[in-house]
ZAKEMI-306161 format. One record per residue (C-alpha): chain; x, y, z. Coordinates in steps of 0.2 Angstrom, whole numbers. Example, Ala and Ser with C-alpha at 12.3 -4.5 7.8 and 13.67 -1.06 7.14 Angstrom:
! residues 2
+-------+-------+-------+-------+
| chain |    c1 |    c2 |    c3 |
+-------+-------+-------+-------+
|     A |    62 |   -22 |    39 |
|     A |    68 |    -5 |    36 |
+-------+-------+-------+-------+
This chain:
! residues 103
+-------+-------+-------+-------+
| chain |    c1 |    c2 |    c3 |
+-------+-------+-------+-------+
|     A | -1041 |   632 |  -101 |
|     A | -1033 |   644 |   -88 |
|     A | -1037 |   662 |   -87 |
|     A | -1030 |   676 |   -76 |
|     A | -1043 |   689 |   -72 |
|     A | -1040 |   706 |   -64 |
|     A | -1056 |   714 |   -59 |
|     A | -1061 |   730 |   -50 |
|     A | -1078 |   732 |   -41 |
|     A | -1088 |   748 |   -45 |
|     A | -1098 |   752 |   -30 |
|     A | -1107 |   766 |   -39 |
|     A | -1126 |   767 |   -34 |
|     A | -1123 |   756 |   -19 |
|     A | -1124 |   760 |    -1 |
|     A | -1110 |   753 |    10 |
|     A | -1122 |   740 |    17 |
|     A | -1127 |   734 |    -1 |
|     A | -1109 |   733 |    -5 |
|     A | -1106 |   722 |    11 |
|     A | -1121 |   711 |     6 |
|     A | -1114 |   709 |   -12 |
|     A | -1096 |   704 |    -6 |
|     A | -1105 |   692 |     6 |
|     A | -1114 |   684 |    -8 |
|     A | -1099 |   684 |   -19 |
|     A | -1089 |   675 |    -5 |
|     A | -1103 |   662 |    -4 |
|     A | -1101 |   659 |   -23 |
|     A | -1082 |   659 |   -23 |
|     A | -1078 |   646 |   -10 |
|     A | -1089 |   632 |   -19 |
|     A | -1081 |   637 |   -36 |
|     A | -1064 |   634 |   -28 |
|     A | -1069 |   617 |   -21 |
|     A | -1075 |   612 |   -38 |
|     A | -1059 |   617 |   -46 |
|     A | -1066 |   631 |   -57 |
|     A | -1058 |   644 |   -46 |
|     A | -1040 |   639 |   -44 |
|     A | -1034 |   655 |   -35 |
|     A | -1042 |   671 |   -29 |
|     A | -1034 |   686 |   -20 |
|     A | -1042 |   702 |   -14 |
|     A | -1029 |   716 |   -17 |
|     A | -1026 |   725 |     0 |
|     A | -1033 |   743 |     1 |
|     A | -1042 |   742 |   -16 |
|     A | -1059 |   735 |   -22 |
|     A | -1050 |   723 |   -33 |
|     A | -1049 |   704 |   -35 |
|     A | -1037 |   694 |   -45 |
|     A | -1040 |   676 |   -49 |
|     A | -1035 |   661 |   -60 |
|     A | -1050 |   652 |   -67 |
|     A | -1050 |   635 |   -75 |
|     A | -1064 |   633 |   -88 |
|     A | -1069 |   621 |  -101 |
|     A | -1072 |   635 |  -115 |
|     A | -1072 |   653 |  -119 |
|     A | -1091 |   652 |  -118 |
|     A | -1090 |   646 |  -100 |
|     A | -1078 |   660 |   -96 |
|     A | -1090 |   672 |  -103 |
|     A | -1105 |   665 |   -94 |
|     A | -1096 |   665 |   -77 |
|     A | -1089 |   683 |   -79 |
|     A | -1105 |   691 |   -87 |
|     A | -1119 |   683 |   -77 |
|     A | -1115 |   669 |   -65 |
|     A | -1105 |   680 |   -52 |
|     A | -1116 |   689 |   -39 |
|     A | -1105 |   705 |   -42 |
|     A | -1106 |   703 |   -61 |
|     A | -1115 |   719 |   -65 |
|     A | -1103 |   729 |   -53 |
|     A | -1086 |   722 |   -60 |
|     A | -1075 |   730 |   -72 |
|     A | -1063 |   717 |   -80 |
|     A | -1047 |   726 |   -83 |
|     A | -1038 |   711 |   -89 |
|     A | -1043 |   693 |   -94 |
|     A | -1028 |   684 |  -101 |
|     A | -1026 |   666 |  -106 |
|     A | -1012 |   658 |   -96 |
|     A | -1003 |   641 |   -96 |
|     A |  -995 |   631 |   -83 |
|     A |  -976 |   635 |   -81 |
|     A |  -971 |   617 |   -80 |
|     A |  -979 |   614 |   -97 |
|     A |  -970 |   629 |  -104 |
|     A |  -953 |   624 |   -96 |
|     A |  -955 |   606 |  -105 |
|     A |  -958 |   615 |  -122 |
|     A |  -942 |   625 |  -119 |
|     A |  -932 |   609 |  -114 |
|     A |  -938 |   602 |  -131 |
|     A |  -934 |   618 |  -140 |
|     A |  -953 |   618 |  -145 |
|     A |  -950 |   602 |  -156 |
|     A |  -966 |   591 |  -154 |
|     A |  -962 |   574 |  -148 |
|     A |  -944 |   577 |  -144 |
+-------+-------+-------+-------+
C-alpha cells in the first residue's frame, strides 16, 4: 500500500540544538527505511521545516504505527496530508482496458 505523506515539523519547545539532534536521529531512521523499501522517496522542502514522502506499507496499522510512534520526530510532526496513492502504470493499464477486469 502506497501513501503520500506531507508533514511539517513543529519545533515548539525545542532549542535549535535539540532540533538539529532530532533531525539527525530522523535521518538515521530514514536511510535504513529507504534501503528496506518502506520509504520509497523522501524530500525536504527547501526553506521550510517540511518533508514529503512516499511510504510503502503492508497495512493501515503499519502506517499508523510508523507515523505515530516509530519516527524519532513523531511527536513533533504535523501530518497535513496522508493520501493513498497508486502506481501510475497500473492506473494507465486500467485506462487502456477502460476499467474492464480481465480485458
